[in-house]
N, C-alpha and C positions, 0 to 999 in steps of 0.2 A: 381715409380722407385727409387726416392731418399730415400723414407721411407724404402724401402727394403734394399737398400745399407747401410743406417744407421743402420738398425737392424742387418744386417750381420756383420758390423764392431763391434758393441757392443758385438755380440755373439762371435766373434773371440777374443776380449779382455778377455771376461769371460772365454773362453776355455783355453787361455794361462795362466790365473790365476790359474785355476784348475790344469792344467798340472804342473805348477811350484810347487804348493802345494803338489801334489801327488809325485813329484820326488825330493823334498827338502832333503829327507833322503840320497840321493846319495852323496852329498857334505859332509854331516855330517859323513857318514860312511867312506869315503876316509880319512878324517882327523883323526877320531878315530882309524882306523886301523893303521895309521902312528904312533899314540901315543902308541897303544898297542904293536907294533913291535919295538918301541924305535927308529924310523927312524931319528928323529931330533937330538937326542944325538949321534947317530951313525955317521951322517954326520958332526956335529959340525961346526967348522969354516973352514973346508977344502973343498976339492972337491973329488968326488968319482964316480966310474963307477957303473952301476946297478949290474954288476956281483960281484964286491967287496962288495957292500952293502948287496947283497943277502947272501954272506958268513957270514957277521957279524951279520945279524939279523936272520940267520938260516931259510931262506926262499928260494923258487924256483927263479932262475934267471929271467925267463920270467915274472912271477908274480910280482917280485920286480920292474922290469923295467916298467911294465905297471902302477904300483902304483906310482912310482916316476914321470912318465910322467903326470899322473892325478894331482898330487900335484903341478906340474908346472902350470897347468891350473887354480889352485886356488890361485896362486901367492905366495905360501909358499916356493917353491923351484925354482931355476933357472937351466937351462940346456945350456951348451956351449961345443962344440966339444966332445959331447958324455959323458961329466962329469956333475954331479949334485952337486949343492951347495945351501946353504940356503939363502933365502931372509933376508934382514937386520932385519926385525921385528921377523922373525922366530928364528934368533940367540938370539935376546934380550929376547924373552918371552918363548921360547921352548927348550932352551939348559941349562942344569944344570950348576950352578956356576955363572950365570949372576944375577945381582941384581934384575931384574924384572922377573925372572923365575917363571912361573906359574906351580906349581907342582901338581895341583889337577885334571888334565884332565882324569886321570885314573878313577876317580869317574864317569865321563860322559860315559866312556866305560861301567862301571858297570850299569849305568842307562839305557843304550841302551838295556841291557838284560831284565831289569824289564819293560821298556816301550813296549817291543815287546809282552808282555802279556796283553796289554791294553784291547783287545777285550774280552778275558776271564775274566779279572777283572771286566769289566763293567757288563758282564753277571752274575758274582758271587756277585757283590756288595762289593768286598774286594780283597785284594791281593791274588793271587794264588801261590805266591812264598814261599819258605821256609823262616821262620821268625827267628828273634833273632840274636843279635850281636854275641852271643856265637857260632853260626853256621857259621860265616864268618871268613875267615882267616885274619892274621895280615896285609896282603897286602891291602885287602879291607878297613880295618880300617884306615891305614896310608893314603891311597888315599882319603878317605872320609874327614878326618881331614884336609888334605892338601887343598882340594877343598874349604872347609869352611873357611880356613885361607886365601886363595887367595882373597876371596870376603870380608871377615871381615876386613883385614888389611887396605883395601881402605876405607871401610865404617865407621869403628869404631870411628875414630877421629871426623869427621863431625857430626856423630849421637850423640856421647856423649856430644858434645858442645851444643846440644839443650836441655840438661837436667839441671835442677836447682840443683847445687851442694852446695848450701848454707847449712852449718851445717852438711855436709856429710863427714864422716871419715872412713866408712866401707861399703864395697859392697860384696854381695853374688852373684856370677856369676853362675847361675844354668845351668848345661849342657854347661859349658863354653868352652869345646873343646880345642882349641889351646891357649886360654886365650887372644885372640886378643882384646876383649872388656875390660877385666880386665886391660890390658896394657894401653888402652886409658883412663880408669878411673884414674889410678894412675899417669898418665902423665898430666892430666888436672888440678890436684890439689895435691900439694906436700904432704899433710898430710893424704892422702887417702891410705888405705890398702884394698886389695881385696882377696877374697877366691874363687877359682874355685871348684865347686862341680860337679864331673862327675864320670862315671863308673870306676871301678878299672882297666879295660882294657885300658881306655883312658888316665888316669892320667900319666903314664910314657911318653906318647907322649906329653901331656901338659907340663910336666917339661922340655922337650927338647926345646920347643918354649920359655918358660920363661927364661931358662938359656942362650939361644942364644941372648936374649935382655938384659941380665944382670939385671933382675928385681926380682931375687929370694928373696930379702929382703923386697919386697913390695907385692908380690903375693904368697899366700900359696895354697895348694891343699888339697881337702877333697875327698877321694874315697867313692863312695856310689851310691845307686840307689834312684833317687828322688821320686820314688813311695813308697819305703819301709823304707828308712833310714832317721834319723833325720838331720835337717839342723843346729841345734843350734839356738841361738838367739842373739840379740844385734846389728843387722845390720841396717844401715840407708837406704840401697837400696837392694831390691831383684830384680835381673835382669834376664829376661828370653828371650834370643835372639834365634829365630828360634826353639823354643821348643814346643809351644802349638800345632803346626800343626802335631806333631807326635802322639798326644793323642786323645782319645775319648772325647766328651763333659763332661762326668762324671769324667774322668781322669783329665781334666783341672780344673774342679770345685774343686776337692780335692787338686790339686797341687797349685792352686792360694791361697786357704785357708791356706795351709801349708806354703807357701811363706810369707803370711801376718803375720802369727804367728812368723816368724823368724825376722821381722823388729820391730824397736822401734816405739812407738806411734808417729805419724807424719811422719813416714818413707814412702818411696815410693816403690810401686810394679810396675815395668816397664816391659811391654810386647812389644817386637819388633817382627813383623811377617808380613805375607801377609794378612792384615786385609781387608776383603771384605765389600763393601756396601751391603745394604739389598737385592739388586736384585741378588746377588751372581755372577754377570757378570763383574762388575767393582770393582777395577782395573783389567784389562784383565789378567795380569801375575798371579794374585791370583786365578782366575778361572782355568787357565791352571795348576797351581801348585797343585790344588786340585786333579787333575788326577795323578800327581806325587805321591801324598800320597795314592791314591787309588791303584796304581800298586805296591807300595813299602811297605805299612804297612797294618795291619789288621784293624785299627780303625782311622788312621790319616785323617785329612781334613784341609781345610782352613775355618776360622770362621769370622763371621760378627762383626761389631762394637757393635751392640746390645747384641750379645751373650757374648762377652768379658766383656762389661760393666756390664752385669748381674752377671757374676762370681766375678768380683771385688767388686761389691756392696754386694753380699752375704758374701764375705770374710771380710767385715767391712771397706771398703774403701769409701772415699768421694772425692770430687774435681777431678772427673775422666775426663781426657782430651785426645783428639786425636791429634797427631802431625804428619804432613807429614814430613818424615825424609829423603826423597830422596832415590835414589838407588832402587826404587820399594818397599820400606819398610815404614811402619807406626809404630808409638809408641802409646800405650795406657798406661797412667800413672794414678794410683790411689794412694791417700795418706791414710794411715791407720789412723782411727779416734783416 
């Protein structure tokens, strides 16, 4: 009897785990709909009725009321005497104009759309969505760069501090986006100059971030496509943060070779990414991110230490090291012979 009871208890625990896993999307969707409808900025630091909120976000009053009630259950909004106001953390992180405002959650809204195609992507072995940055509007691009910046501005300083900067005076930041890592490089060592290489569509956004930090004299911008346009040469570091997972293995082989050609002898090619162990299961976030690349790109993936070390070796690098960088990231660093 005890054995049966124990078995039933275990089964109930397992069933609860499965149910929570199956329904986890509900909390995410409530939050993302609030982001998409700009609920947090609409409420701001005041209090508002659901009817007034509905008018401001151009939504149905009953639907808005039910959404706001649900946001209360997540602890993001408070309700008192029929009026809704933001919780303290929601004001700090979700309202424009605050120092810690996280601007990139619209990218998560966009990711929801791509992840909803996961079943078809697994069947096809590749993304089934329309591809190409040129097919996406400016709002998508702004939200993508903002999301990357939200993460990078926290990570960049600690990660760059792990890099040997002896003799380094110039950094090529390939696919540098908001220039968050370039900013960290030029701040860690006074005489360092950085150049952000990114698509022509991205560079105007990059310049806004650089100007906001007052670093225009230390960080330059180079518009181009890293697959087809020249990098130039004479750099001490070629830095690729969150780039290789976008490409196919052959694309990475060519990109890393091209990066090595851009640096001086003894210079460093540094790859920061979700670098997997050979079992492709650990670290777990890397295995999950491989699916993000499956639904969102034609050829992207997460790659193993051995794969990346092979590309660096083929590109003429030696002294190849793996560094645990924190934040779920790893660095692989090769020195050009």
